[in-house]
N, C-alpha and C positions, 0 to 999 in steps of 0.2 A: 095929141095927134092929128089936131083938125089939119095943120100943114102937108103933112103928109097926105091926107084925102085929098087938100085942093091941091097939091103938085102934082102926085100921080094921078088925078080926076078918079080915086077909089071910094066906092060905098063905103058904107060903116060897117059892114060886116068884113068886107076887105080889109078895111084898117085895123079892123081888131084881130083878125088872122096873121098880118105881117106882124104886128106887135109881139104876137105868142114867136112868129118865127125867128126874128132877129136873135133873141135871146139863144136859142136852140143854135143857129149857126156859129154864134161866136163861143159856145162850148166845145163845137164840133173843132174848132178851128184849132182854139188852143189846148186842147186835151191830151193832144199829143206828144207837143212839147215839154209840157207840163210833167208826165207822164217819165219821157225820158229824165228828166233832171233830177227828179225825188226817185225813180224806182231803177231806170235802165241804165245806171252809169256801174260802169266796170264790170257788166255781164260778159259772159262768154257766150261764143256762139255755139248753139245746139251742136253736141258731136265730137266737140272740140277739147282737149282737157290740155289745161297749161300747168307744169309744175315747175315752180322754182325754188333756189335754196332760202331755207326759212330764217338763217340768220345772216344779215350782213357781215362781208367780210370774210365770212367761213365757207371753205369749199366744200360745200356738201355734195352737190354733183353739176354738171353742165346741165344747162336749161334743156328739158326735155318738151317738145311739144308734137302730139300724137294724137290720131282719131279713136276710135272705140273699134276699129277693124285692124288696125297695124299696130304692132310693137314698137314700142321706142325707140332710138338709135341713142345710147347711151355712151357717151365719151367717157367720163370718169364719175365716181362716187362715193361720196364718204359715208361708211356706216353708221358711225355715231351721229347723222342729222336725217337721212336718208329715210322717206317714207316707205311704207308697204308698198305702194304701186309701183316706186322705181324701182324695188327688188324684184318684181313682176317683168318690168322690162326686162332685166338680165336673165330671166327665164328659170329665175329661180323659183322650185316650187310654193305653191303658197304655203302650205303648211311651214314651210320654214324660213318663209318672210314673217309671219306671226312671231315665230320663235324669236328673230332676232329685234324686232320689237319688243316684243315682251323682255327677253333680256335687258334692253337698255332702260325699261320701266323700270325694272328693279335695281338701277343701278350700274348696271355693267357699261362699259365701255370698251373702243379697241383702238389700241395703240400701234401695232403692225399688221400688214395684212392676214397676216399667219394667226394672228387672233379670232380669225372667224370661224378658224377648225374650234373653237370652244363651243360651237353651236351644235346640240345636239341633231343629226340627222345630215349635217351639211360635212360630207365626207371629201376625202384627197380628192375623187373623181370632179364632184362639182364645184370644189376650190379650185381647181387649176382652170376651170371655163370661167371664172368670175374675176381671177385674181388680177389680169392685166385690166381689170375696170374700176380696180379700188384704190381712190385717190388716197392710199396710205402706204407709208415706206417699207421695205420688206424687212423680217426681223434682221437687225444686223450679226455680221459674221464675227467672232471674236477671232481677233488674230495678231500674234505677239504680247505685250503688255499696255492694260491699259489701267488709267486713272481707277475706274470703275469698274468693279466687274459686274458682267451682265449674265441673268440665269442662262444655263446652259440647255440647250437643245437637245432633247435627248431621243432616241428611237425607241419606239415602246417595245418593237420585237428583239432587242438586244439587250433591253434595261434586266438587272438580275433586282430580287427584290430588295436589296440595299438602296439602288437607285428610286426606288418606288415610295420608302419609308418616309422620305420627307415631305411629300403631299398631306397635305391637310387633310384626315378624314383616314385615312389609310395606317392602320399600324400591322407588326409583324401576320397576323393573321389573311388579314386581305392580302396584303403583299406574296401571301404564299399562293392564297387561292389565284390571284391572278395569272402569276407565273405557270403553276400546273395550268390552269384552265386554256392558257398558251400553249403550252406544249403538248397536250392534249387534241387540240385542236390542229395544230401544224403549223401555228404562225395567226395574228389579226391581221385582217383585210378590211375591215372598217371597223366606225365606232361603236355601231350598233353592237358589236360582238360584248362589248363589257358589260351590256347590261345583262348579259347572261352570267355572270360572276357574282353567286350570293354574296348578300349584303351591300354591294356596290350600287348605291344611291347616283340620281341626276349630277346632282351638285357635286358630288367627287370626282365624276367623269369629267365634269367640266373643268375641273382643275388640275387633272391629269391632262387633257387635252391644251393646257396652258403652257405644261412644259414638256410635253413630250408628243412624236409626230409618227405616223405609220407611212414609211415609205411607199408609193405609188407602186415603184418599180419591186417592191419584194414579192418574191415567188413563195407561195408556203407549201409545206410538206404534200406530196398528194397520194392518193390511194389509187392502186391500180387496178380497175374495175375488173381487169382479165382473170386476174391472179389472186386479188385479195379474196380470203374466205368471208364468210360471214360474221364471224366472229371479229376477225380485224376489222371490218365497215363498221359494225356496232360500237365497236370501241371509240368510233370518232363520235363529240357530244352532238354532233349536227344530223346523227345519221340513227334511225330508232334500229331495235331489231327487226319489226317490220319490214322496214325499208330494207336492210340489209339481207334480210330473207328471200325478199322480192327480186332484189338485182342477182342474186346467186341462181337463184331457178329461173330467171328469163336468160341468164348466161348459158345455164345448162340445155335450155330448150330451143336457144337460139344461135348458139356459139359465141366466139367472143363479139364483145361491143369493138366497132369501128372508130367512134367518138363518144366523149362524155355527154352528148345530147341523146346520144341512143337511148338511155337510161328515161328521156320523156314519154317514150313507147310503152314503160308499164304506166298503167292506167292507176293505180295506187299510189303512187308519187304524182304530188301535184307541184305547178309549176311554180309555185313560192319555195315549197322544198327543193327543188332543182337548183334556183337562183342562188340559195345559201351555201348548198355545197357545191357548188361549180369549181369556184375557185380551188376545190381540194381534189379534183378528179382527173385521172389520168389512164387511157389506154395502154401506155407503153412502158 
């Protein structure tokens, strides 16, 4: 270090301090490039989520770029490879998105758009909202003669017990229960109602959904709130004796119902109960 002291006219203590400072300066200068090289490559800026197809040449979905505050603009999505967050970007409820992933993890797959109806809780209303974004073909319509016979797509509200028997897991007893419950109900309006049939489990319901459909335009048999007796109301599977008596009592005290929503004024009937029976009520 004598040359430094001679060249810069430094004292011995100044020369020793400079000798300690130079390595520290070099460490500071080269630390950032080294960090970027070994730890910072491929990092995503905070708040930005980039989702890409996990399998090359497979149309999982169009690239999605979004931040944490805004929903992604999904153009198309393959339900066989789409991730949990991709379903949320289509405004699919989290519990339904989780069921789709779980179904795939168990070996399930989707061939046609309508196969999404296999998922418990994904009813015809939600299906119509997401169908346009699903990168799968619709189920083909069989017209004329074909070399390969495709499975028939059957309206669940028109099928008799004989049409239900080919479904794996359904025998004559279960087929009869489904038809009787449908008759008492006035027709199925969503898939959740099948869970009320005694002995019918989720796996069999999933199989039913693969071969049957519930027509979104279907109008169930309705009960007239202004003329039905308590006994007639209570005969409906979704209306208890207490609810039936409360409806008739309210009608006697306040006059005829102007709309089905008026039963919300009955304090003993919850909003959940109202939503379940609403499709089956009328005032005329």
